[in-house]
N, CA and C atoms as a LAMMPS dump frame, in Angstrom:
ITEM: TIMESTEP
0
ITEM: NUMBER OF ATOMS
552
ITEM: BOX BOUNDS ff ff ff
-5.0000000000000000e+02 5.0000000000000000e+02
-5.0000000000000000e+02 5.0000000000000000e+02
-5.0000000000000000e+02 5.0000000000000000e+02
ITEM: ATOMS id mol type element x y z
1 1 1 N -87.867 449.322 462.529
2 1 2 C -87.757 448.319 463.75
3 1 3 C -86.926 446.854 463.065
4 2 1 N -85.895 446.534 463.358
5 2 2 C -85.206 445.508 462.914
6 2 3 C -85.91 444.202 462.792
7 3 1 N -85.885 443.013 461.739
8 3 2 C -86.394 441.889 462.09
9 3 3 C -85.862 441.2 463.095
10 4 1 N -86.66 440.288 463.87
11 4 2 C -86.108 439.383 464.811
12 4 3 C -85.783 437.95 464.191
13 5 1 N -84.615 437.646 464.022
14 5 2 C -84.344 436.368 463.103
15 5 3 C -83.992 435.365 464.254
16 6 1 N -84.059 434.2 464.062
17 6 2 C -83.778 433.028 464.953
18 6 3 C -82.839 432.379 464.09
19 7 1 N -81.893 431.347 465.048
20 7 2 C -80.953 430.538 464.441
21 7 3 C -81.214 429.168 464.647
22 8 1 N -81.074 428.366 463.364
23 8 2 C -81.174 426.91 463.598
24 8 3 C -79.695 426.606 463.314
25 9 1 N -79.135 425.451 463.993
26 9 2 C -78.078 424.64 463.665
27 9 3 C -78.216 423.131 463.373
28 10 1 N -77.988 422.8 461.993
29 10 2 C -78.338 421.482 461.515
30 10 3 C -76.989 420.737 460.946
31 11 1 N -76.991 419.484 461.001
32 11 2 C -75.888 418.771 460.403
33 11 3 C -76.681 417.761 459.594
34 12 1 N -76.399 417.723 458.231
35 12 2 C -76.612 416.557 457.475
36 12 3 C -76.052 416.194 456.317
37 13 1 N -74.61 415.689 456.96
38 13 2 C -73.757 415.33 455.932
39 13 3 C -72.645 416.77 455.322
40 14 1 N -72.325 416.546 454.305
41 14 2 C -71.495 417.494 453.581
42 14 3 C -71.95 418.862 453.945
43 15 1 N -71.318 420.017 454.384
44 15 2 C -72.12 421.262 454.769
45 15 3 C -72.342 421.91 453.48
46 16 1 N -71.542 421.826 452.227
47 16 2 C -71.557 422.208 451.16
48 16 3 C -73.175 422.2 450.619
49 17 1 N -73.3 420.885 450.614
50 17 2 C -74.975 420.313 450.377
51 17 3 C -76.071 420.773 450.945
52 18 1 N -75.924 421.152 452.2
53 18 2 C -76.941 421.513 452.952
54 18 3 C -77.168 423.036 452.875
55 19 1 N -75.858 423.633 452.925
56 19 2 C -75.833 425.244 452.506
57 19 3 C -76.411 425.559 451.228
58 20 1 N -76.109 424.689 450.229
59 20 2 C -76.768 425.128 448.856
60 20 3 C -78.312 424.974 449.015
61 21 1 N -78.83 424.06 449.757
62 21 2 C -80.406 423.702 449.836
63 21 3 C -80.921 424.948 450.716
64 22 1 N -80.443 425.336 451.96
65 22 2 C -81.127 426.17 452.781
66 22 3 C -81.06 427.618 452.317
67 23 1 N -80.164 427.923 451.705
68 23 2 C -79.699 429.047 451.083
69 23 3 C -80.832 429.505 449.877
70 24 1 N -81.552 428.762 449.352
71 24 2 C -82.586 428.931 448.565
72 24 3 C -83.963 429.29 449.188
73 25 1 N -84.188 429.076 450.282
74 25 2 C -85.674 428.951 451.095
75 25 3 C -86.022 430.582 451.263
76 26 1 N -86.984 430.676 451.052
77 26 2 C -87.482 432.211 451.623
78 26 3 C -87.644 432.307 452.724
79 27 1 N -87.306 433.411 453.42
80 27 2 C -87.141 433.59 454.697
81 27 3 C -85.84 433.425 455.538
82 28 1 N -84.864 432.543 454.696
83 28 2 C -83.395 432.41 455.15
84 28 3 C -82.649 433.643 454.631
85 29 1 N -82.143 434.004 455.957
86 29 2 C -81.425 435.338 455.747
87 29 3 C -79.894 435.143 455.46
88 30 1 N -79.323 434.02 455.818
89 30 2 C -77.892 433.467 455.693
90 30 3 C -77.773 431.986 456.341
91 31 1 N -76.784 431.489 455.746
92 31 2 C -76.35 430.353 456.092
93 31 3 C -74.748 430.158 455.982
94 32 1 N -74.234 429.622 457.098
95 32 2 C -72.671 429.271 457.022
96 32 3 C -72.422 427.968 457.384
97 33 1 N -71.437 427.69 456.823
98 33 2 C -70.901 426.37 457.134
99 33 3 C -69.929 426.365 458.226
100 34 1 N -70.045 425.225 458.676
101 34 2 C -68.833 425.23 459.891
102 34 3 C -69.14 424.098 460.906
103 35 1 N -68.513 423.668 462.154
104 35 2 C -68.42 422.694 462.678
105 35 3 C -69.228 422.871 464.063
106 36 1 N -69.941 421.83 464.377
107 36 2 C -70.492 421.827 465.977
108 36 3 C -70.608 420.667 466.545
109 37 1 N -70.848 420.537 467.931
110 37 2 C -71.13 419.335 468.502
111 37 3 C -69.805 418.503 469
112 38 1 N -68.761 419.176 469.003
113 38 2 C -67.484 418.37 469.409
114 38 3 C -66.762 418.967 470.616
115 39 1 N -65.628 418.575 470.996
116 39 2 C -64.707 418.889 471.929
117 39 3 C -63.74 420.049 471.799
118 40 1 N -62.872 420.173 470.439
119 40 2 C -61.749 420.949 470.245
120 40 3 C -62.542 422.319 469.771
121 41 1 N -61.891 423 470.453
122 41 2 C -62.092 424.862 470.249
123 41 3 C -61.584 424.945 468.856
124 42 1 N -62.309 426.026 467.953
125 42 2 C -61.933 426.374 466.871
126 42 3 C -60.759 425.437 465.845
127 43 1 N -61.764 424.133 465.537
128 43 2 C -61.069 423.156 464.628
129 43 3 C -61.041 423.568 463.228
130 44 1 N -59.921 423.136 462.673
131 44 2 C -60.009 423.24 461.079
132 44 3 C -60.78 422.17 460.473
133 45 1 N -60.839 422.45 459.036
134 45 2 C -61.329 421.425 458.243
135 45 3 C -60.686 420.111 458.349
136 46 1 N -59.058 420.053 458.508
137 46 2 C -58.464 418.883 458.468
138 46 3 C -58.67 418.337 459.976
139 47 1 N -58.758 418.923 460.882
140 47 2 C -59.17 418.521 462.091
141 47 3 C -60.151 417.799 462.214
142 48 1 N -61.439 418.357 461.72
143 48 2 C -62.672 417.674 461.605
144 48 3 C -62.501 416.325 460.76
145 49 1 N -62.208 416.467 459.694
146 49 2 C -62.072 415.508 458.676
147 49 3 C -61.185 414.116 459.413
148 50 1 N -60.514 414.472 460.287
149 50 2 C -59.828 413.187 461.245
150 50 3 C -60.837 412.258 461.645
151 51 1 N -61.99 412.746 461.851
152 51 2 C -63.098 412.022 462.763
153 51 3 C -62.805 412.096 464.447
154 52 1 N -61.666 412.891 464.666
155 52 2 C -61.508 412.408 466.11
156 52 3 C -61.884 413.879 466.979
157 53 1 N -62.428 414.933 466.512
158 53 2 C -62.746 416.066 467.185
159 53 3 C -64.214 416.06 467.842
160 54 1 N -65.059 415.197 467.21
161 54 2 C -66.392 414.838 467.728
162 54 3 C -67.229 415.662 466.996
163 55 1 N -66.792 416.869 466.018
164 55 2 C -67.787 417.938 465.472
165 55 3 C -68.195 417.011 464.228
166 56 1 N -69.312 417.547 463.993
167 56 2 C -69.971 417.421 462.824
168 56 3 C -70.082 418.389 461.758
169 57 1 N -70.034 418.37 460.427
170 57 2 C -69.936 419.404 459.323
171 57 3 C -71.518 420.084 459.753
172 58 1 N -71.756 421.028 459.695
173 58 2 C -72.906 421.67 460.065
174 58 3 C -73.348 422.962 459.443
175 59 1 N -74.376 423.528 459.351
176 59 2 C -74.574 424.802 458.812
177 59 3 C -75.464 425.536 460.025
178 60 1 N -75.001 426.898 460.279
179 60 2 C -75.835 427.756 461.025
180 60 3 C -76.818 428.641 460.303
181 61 1 N -78.095 428.397 460.492
182 61 2 C -79.257 429.261 459.471
183 61 3 C -79.658 430.226 460.263
184 62 1 N -79.535 431.283 459.83
185 62 2 C -80.34 432.682 460.266
186 62 3 C -81.784 432.912 459.342
187 63 1 N -82.947 432.598 460.158
188 63 2 C -84.32 432.717 459.364
189 63 3 C -85.058 433.702 460.3
190 64 1 N -86.03 434.086 459.493
191 64 2 C -87.02 434.771 459.801
192 64 3 C -88.255 434.002 460.123
193 65 1 N -88.702 433.933 461.318
194 65 2 C -89.798 433.088 461.627
195 65 3 C -91.101 433.541 461.323
196 66 1 N -91.158 434.854 460.715
197 66 2 C -92.624 435.082 460.275
198 66 3 C -92.782 434.737 458.67
199 67 1 N -91.711 434.237 458.088
200 67 2 C -91.424 433.845 456.957
201 67 3 C -91.602 432.342 456.637
202 68 1 N -90.515 431.778 457.587
203 68 2 C -90.403 430.212 457.55
204 68 3 C -90.055 429.79 458.975
205 69 1 N -90.859 429.002 459.465
206 69 2 C -90.631 428.382 460.706
207 69 3 C -89.509 427.589 460.874
208 70 1 N -89.139 426.962 462.418
209 70 2 C -87.953 426.148 462.317
210 70 3 C -88.936 424.784 461.898
211 71 1 N -90.007 424.356 462.278
212 71 2 C -90.609 423.303 461.803
213 71 3 C -90.736 423.11 460.31
214 72 1 N -90.692 424.319 459.456
215 72 2 C -90.721 424.248 458.065
216 72 3 C -89.328 423.813 457.473
217 73 1 N -88.018 424.375 458.197
218 73 2 C -86.75 424.123 458.153
219 73 3 C -86.373 422.695 458.253
220 74 1 N -87.21 422.001 459.358
221 74 2 C -86.797 420.58 459.352
222 74 3 C -87.72 419.734 458.371
223 75 1 N -88.899 419.981 457.993
224 75 2 C -89.366 419.438 457.066
225 75 3 C -88.73 419.499 455.616
226 76 1 N -87.858 420.458 455.323
227 76 2 C -86.916 420.277 454.136
228 76 3 C -85.705 419.459 454.884
229 77 1 N -85.216 419.791 455.83
230 77 2 C -83.98 418.642 456.587
231 77 3 C -84.325 417.447 456.406
232 78 1 N -85.389 416.822 456.678
233 78 2 C -85.714 415.466 456.642
234 78 3 C -85.724 414.844 455.337
235 79 1 N -85.946 415.801 454.319
236 79 2 C -86.144 415.184 453.185
237 79 3 C -84.724 415.347 452.211
238 80 1 N -83.925 416.428 452.517
239 80 2 C -82.699 416.637 451.664
240 80 3 C -81.437 415.525 452.05
241 81 1 N -81.707 414.9 452.976
242 81 2 C -80.315 413.784 453.293
243 81 3 C -80.868 412.561 453.757
244 82 1 N -80.264 411.638 454.135
245 82 2 C -80.858 410.123 454.664
246 82 3 C -80.632 410.1 456.001
247 83 1 N -81.496 410.654 456.828
248 83 2 C -81.335 410.64 458.431
249 83 3 C -81.417 409.278 459.058
250 84 1 N -81.253 408.666 458.09
251 84 2 C -81.347 407.012 458.586
252 84 3 C -79.891 406.155 458.629
253 85 1 N -78.901 406.64 458.171
254 85 2 C -77.616 406.149 458.255
255 85 3 C -76.702 406.896 459.389
256 86 1 N -76.343 406.356 460.104
257 86 2 C -75.404 406.64 461.116
258 86 3 C -73.945 406.93 460.636
259 87 1 N -73.809 408.119 460.919
260 87 2 C -72.177 408.808 460.372
261 87 3 C -71.821 408.276 459.03
262 88 1 N -72.825 408.925 458.091
263 88 2 C -72.577 408.528 456.85
264 88 3 C -73.72 409.381 455.835
265 89 1 N -73.383 409.792 454.851
266 89 2 C -74.185 410.468 453.698
267 89 3 C -73.435 410.135 452.491
268 90 1 N -74.047 408.953 451.772
269 90 2 C -73.511 408.689 450.572
270 90 3 C -72.054 408.038 451.029
271 91 1 N -71.314 408.693 449.833
272 91 2 C -69.746 408.281 450.081
273 91 3 C -69.15 408.788 451.441
274 92 1 N -69.618 409.868 451.817
275 92 2 C -68.922 410.707 452.949
276 92 3 C -69.389 409.787 454.204
277 93 1 N -68.234 409.266 454.745
278 93 2 C -68.08 408.492 456.015
279 93 3 C -67.754 408.788 457.184
280 94 1 N -67.864 408.904 458.402
281 94 2 C -67.568 409.312 459.6
282 94 3 C -68.638 409.964 460.425
283 95 1 N -68.071 410.326 461.775
284 95 2 C -69.061 410.822 462.617
285 95 3 C -69.274 412.531 462.19
286 96 1 N -68.317 413.056 461.428
287 96 2 C -68.336 414.561 460.834
288 96 3 C -69.472 414.54 459.889
289 97 1 N -70.041 413.526 459.802
290 97 2 C -71.067 413.436 458.513
291 97 3 C -72.375 413.002 459.034
292 98 1 N -72.401 412.882 460.296
293 98 2 C -73.582 412.422 461.084
294 98 3 C -74.994 413.544 460.907
295 99 1 N -76.172 413.118 461.228
296 99 2 C -77.252 413.807 460.803
297 99 3 C -77.567 414.269 462.34
298 100 1 N -77.736 415.631 462.557
299 100 2 C -78.033 416.141 464.068
300 100 3 C -78.645 417.394 463.898
301 101 1 N -79.412 417.248 464.919
302 101 2 C -80.126 418.683 465.05
303 101 3 C -79.657 419.407 466.454
304 102 1 N -79.224 420.441 466.426
305 102 2 C -78.716 421.192 467.651
306 102 3 C -79.62 422.022 467.909
307 103 1 N -80.417 421.923 468.877
308 103 2 C -81.402 422.781 469.405
309 103 3 C -80.739 424.054 470.233
310 104 1 N -81.564 425.131 470.271
311 104 2 C -80.885 426.084 470.874
312 104 3 C -81.857 426.675 472.058
313 105 1 N -83.024 426.136 472.149
314 105 2 C -83.711 426.49 473.297
315 105 3 C -84.856 425.277 473.603
316 106 1 N -85.626 425.1 474.735
317 106 2 C -86.642 424.156 474.799
318 106 3 C -87.598 424.123 473.69
319 107 1 N -87.91 425.282 473.172
320 107 2 C -88.923 425.125 472.074
321 107 3 C -88.415 424.617 470.845
322 108 1 N -87.324 424.663 470.57
323 108 2 C -86.726 424.076 469.278
324 108 3 C -86.562 422.669 469.772
325 109 1 N -86.14 422.384 470.866
326 109 2 C -86.158 420.663 471.27
327 109 3 C -87.365 420.182 470.901
328 110 1 N -88.528 420.847 471.408
329 110 2 C -89.744 420.325 471.434
330 110 3 C -90.226 420.25 469.731
331 111 1 N -90.023 421.181 469.006
332 111 2 C -90.442 420.992 467.85
333 111 3 C -89.709 419.949 466.893
334 112 1 N -88.342 419.832 467.306
335 112 2 C -87.344 418.789 466.61
336 112 3 C -87.8 417.359 467.313
337 113 1 N -88.215 417.313 468.231
338 113 2 C -88.759 416.177 468.523
339 113 3 C -90.248 415.605 467.925
340 114 1 N -91.378 416.361 468.027
341 114 2 C -92.048 416.437 467.101
342 114 3 C -92.046 416.268 465.713
343 115 1 N -91.309 416.818 465.197
344 115 2 C -90.776 416.733 463.679
345 115 3 C -90.264 415.504 463.382
346 116 1 N -89.56 414.803 464.181
347 116 2 C -88.721 413.424 463.751
348 116 3 C -90.055 412.527 463.893
349 117 1 N -90.914 412.74 465.161
350 117 2 C -92.003 411.878 465.327
351 117 3 C -92.751 411.818 463.987
352 118 1 N -93.161 412.969 463.72
353 118 2 C -93.717 413.163 462.323
354 118 3 C -93.409 412.555 460.925
355 119 1 N -91.906 412.694 460.928
356 119 2 C -91.184 411.751 460.057
357 119 3 C -91.267 410.781 459.8
358 120 1 N -91.177 410.092 461.378
359 120 2 C -90.929 408.47 461.154
360 120 3 C -92.769 408.193 460.86
361 121 1 N -93.929 408.592 461.622
362 121 2 C -94.942 408.197 461.191
363 121 3 C -95.449 408.229 459.71
364 122 1 N -94.801 409.352 458.889
365 122 2 C -94.98 409.627 457.556
366 122 3 C -94.321 408.425 456.831
367 123 1 N -93.401 407.862 457.463
368 123 2 C -92.674 406.799 456.673
369 123 3 C -91.795 407.343 455.611
370 124 1 N -91.22 408.501 455.881
371 124 2 C -90.275 409.289 454.897
372 124 3 C -89.253 408.171 454.329
373 125 1 N -88.771 407.626 455.349
374 125 2 C -87.694 406.911 454.997
375 125 3 C -88.163 405.234 455.405
376 126 1 N -87.319 404.279 454.632
377 126 2 C -87.877 402.824 455.131
378 126 3 C -87.306 402.593 456.379
379 127 1 N -86.045 403.152 456.729
380 127 2 C -85.262 402.802 457.616
381 127 3 C -85.568 403.592 458.992
382 128 1 N -85.387 403.327 460.227
383 128 2 C -85.452 404.165 461.383
384 128 3 C -84.469 405.416 461.28
385 129 1 N -85.212 406.514 461.599
386 129 2 C -84.166 407.772 461.477
387 129 3 C -83.141 407.602 463.069
388 130 1 N -81.949 407.869 462.653
389 130 2 C -81.21 407.995 463.86
390 130 3 C -80.403 409.56 464.159
391 131 1 N -81.14 410.298 463.533
392 131 2 C -80.699 412.072 463.729
393 131 3 C -80.719 412.064 465.358
394 132 1 N -79.373 412.702 465.736
395 132 2 C -79.226 413.169 467.056
396 132 3 C -80.067 414.499 467.265
397 133 1 N -80.793 414.767 468.36
398 133 2 C -81.187 415.865 468.623
399 133 3 C -80.494 416.215 469.999
400 134 1 N -79.731 417.361 470.083
401 134 2 C -78.722 417.385 471.181
402 134 3 C -78.8 418.848 471.276
403 135 1 N -78.399 419.291 472.474
404 135 2 C -78.515 420.754 472.679
405 135 3 C -77.389 421.262 472.113
406 136 1 N -77.53 422.577 471.486
407 136 2 C -76.386 423.582 470.936
408 136 3 C -75.619 424.039 472.083
409 137 1 N -74.024 423.487 471.807
410 137 2 C -73.226 424.29 472.336
411 137 3 C -72.434 425.414 471.721
412 138 1 N -71.679 425.11 470.66
413 138 2 C -70.966 426.16 470.243
414 138 3 C -70.911 425.806 468.597
415 139 1 N -70.65 426.861 467.714
416 139 2 C -70.558 426.793 466.486
417 139 3 C -69.35 427.495 466
418 140 1 N -68.362 426.551 465.085
419 140 2 C -67.267 427.596 464.734
420 140 3 C -67.237 427.382 462.922
421 141 1 N -67.265 428.642 462.519
422 141 2 C -67.736 428.769 461.178
423 141 3 C -66.294 428.178 460.247
424 142 1 N -66.651 427.486 459.214
425 142 2 C -65.442 426.661 458.453
426 142 3 C -64.458 428.038 457.667
427 143 1 N -63.602 427.601 457.357
428 143 2 C -62.696 428.177 456.68
429 143 3 C -63.465 429.201 455.229
430 144 1 N -62.987 430.382 455.012
431 144 2 C -63.623 430.825 453.754
432 144 3 C -64.15 430.255 452.605
433 145 1 N -63.082 429.329 452.115
434 145 2 C -63.341 428.56 451.08
435 145 3 C -64.389 427.796 450.887
436 146 1 N -64.918 427.399 452.221
437 146 2 C -66.011 426.193 452.212
438 146 3 C -67.486 427.349 452.465
439 147 1 N -67.318 428.468 452.429
440 147 2 C -68.566 429.407 452.66
441 147 3 C -69.187 429.444 451.159
442 148 1 N -70.512 429.406 450.772
443 148 2 C -70.898 429.286 449.611
444 148 3 C -70.427 428.935 448.129
445 149 1 N -70.047 427.416 448.722
446 149 2 C -69.029 426.763 447.957
447 149 3 C -69.932 426.294 446.483
448 150 1 N -71.04 425.738 446.881
449 150 2 C -71.729 425.348 445.624
450 150 3 C -72.022 426.897 444.296
451 151 1 N -72.515 427.857 444.867
452 151 2 C -72.385 428.97 444.029
453 151 3 C -71.089 429.363 443.468
454 152 1 N -69.922 429.344 444.068
455 152 2 C -68.743 429.569 443.604
456 152 3 C -68.388 428.411 442.747
457 153 1 N -68.424 427.243 443.02
458 153 2 C -68.052 425.996 442.139
459 153 3 C -69.017 425.055 441.477
460 154 1 N -70.025 425.908 440.659
461 154 2 C -71.002 424.874 440.559
462 154 3 C -70.771 423.553 439.371
463 155 1 N -69.55 423.834 438.94
464 155 2 C -69.247 422.827 437.765
465 155 3 C -68.044 421.763 438.447
466 156 1 N -67.785 421.788 439.372
467 156 2 C -67.015 421.02 439.941
468 156 3 C -67.696 419.744 440.388
469 157 1 N -66.962 418.337 439.962
470 157 2 C -67.735 417.013 440.043
471 157 3 C -68.624 416.989 441.394
472 158 1 N -68.006 417.358 442.276
473 158 2 C -68.864 416.703 443.621
474 158 3 C -70.29 417.657 443.515
475 159 1 N -70.167 418.808 443.001
476 159 2 C -71.424 419.62 442.864
477 159 3 C -72.451 419.1 442.152
478 160 1 N -71.909 418.675 441.001
479 160 2 C -72.76 418.244 439.899
480 160 3 C -73.417 416.826 440.478
481 161 1 N -72.537 415.888 440.795
482 161 2 C -72.978 414.579 441.224
483 161 3 C -73.85 414.75 442.65
484 162 1 N -73.447 415.183 443.458
485 162 2 C -73.955 415.229 444.624
486 162 3 C -74.903 416.349 445.015
487 163 1 N -74.729 417.501 444.777
488 163 2 C -75.415 418.446 445.055
489 163 3 C -76.457 418.817 444.171
490 164 1 N -76.106 419.046 443.014
491 164 2 C -77.348 419.407 441.912
492 164 3 C -78.493 418.104 441.926
493 165 1 N -78.46 417.064 442.353
494 165 2 C -79.462 416.086 442.643
495 165 3 C -80.513 416.569 443.876
496 166 1 N -79.596 417.037 445.124
497 166 2 C -80.589 417.721 446.329
498 166 3 C -81.182 419.08 445.698
499 167 1 N -80.799 419.814 444.623
500 167 2 C -81.288 420.927 444.466
501 167 3 C -82.592 420.645 443.605
502 168 1 N -82.598 419.839 442.856
503 168 2 C -83.515 419.136 441.956
504 168 3 C -84.58 418.835 442.792
505 169 1 N -84.122 418.075 444.004
506 169 2 C -85.398 417.517 444.805
507 169 3 C -86.169 418.733 445.558
508 170 1 N -85.276 419.697 445.958
509 170 2 C -85.811 420.988 446.707
510 170 3 C -86.809 421.546 445.636
511 171 1 N -86.253 421.666 444.412
512 171 2 C -87.18 422.388 443.499
513 171 3 C -88.51 421.842 443.151
514 172 1 N -88.391 420.551 442.953
515 172 2 C -89.455 419.47 442.871
516 172 3 C -90.475 419.506 444.085
517 173 1 N -90.072 419.177 445.319
518 173 2 C -90.899 419.116 446.287
519 173 3 C -91.171 420.428 447.335
520 174 1 N -90.415 421.574 447.003
521 174 2 C -90.748 422.694 447.904
522 174 3 C -90.658 424.167 447.082
523 175 1 N -91.291 423.721 445.81
524 175 2 C -90.995 424.999 444.864
525 175 3 C -91.585 426.336 445.359
526 176 1 N -93.034 425.933 446.137
527 176 2 C -93.566 427.251 446.858
528 176 3 C -92.662 427.796 448.141
529 177 1 N -91.651 427.315 448.493
530 177 2 C -90.963 427.9 449.567
531 177 3 C -89.602 428.436 449.269
532 178 1 N -89.311 428.348 447.612
533 178 2 C -88.36 428.946 447.204
534 178 3 C -88.079 430.415 447.129
535 179 1 N -87.078 431.115 447.243
536 179 2 C -86.886 432.583 446.872
537 179 3 C -86.816 432.74 445.396
538 180 1 N -88.032 433.698 445.357
539 180 2 C -88.069 433.941 443.761
540 180 3 C -89.254 433.202 442.926
541 181 1 N -89.866 432.303 443.652
542 181 2 C -90.909 431.454 443.161
543 181 3 C -91.996 432.483 443.048
544 182 1 N -93.226 432.039 442.196
545 182 2 C -94.2 432.906 441.791
546 182 3 C -95.2 432.983 442.788
547 183 1 N -94.982 432.274 444.023
548 183 2 C -95.854 432.774 445.181
549 183 3 C -95.27 433.637 446.095
550 184 1 N -94.104 434.302 445.78
551 184 2 C -93.512 435.226 446.7
552 184 3 C -94.489 436.539 447.103
């Protein structure tokens, strides 16, 4: 019998960063970089970078809920980007870099709302969280050269300066959830 995978669609700034983090988690089968939340069908990277399509750079995560829950994914999500900055992650500015959870069903919506409330109550960030929790509509995979970018380009300056610290933070805070950890 085949595994019953679920899908999560999250936006947390540059999709290269988000993909690099979530691919390392136990129970995550695949992560695809792409675009979601906008009005233009089949946008290109250049279209999305214009900030005029309404799309966010997002990732679509296929995961095994018997190994990692949607709530566990969100626990990582809140900690690997700054969900308090509107339309911005670091030097990346524009609505395409917004923080968003695109829920696929009412259960994901409920979990997302509870997770946001828990993150706020835990004071994970000093400022209020501005992450959108909105219904999923459609996801467009990004161009091939964006897929698995960090693994294929680990020495690029952006990867070294922006993604490496996120990976280090993940390793420090979630070592027991990583693929290949001693707790497998």
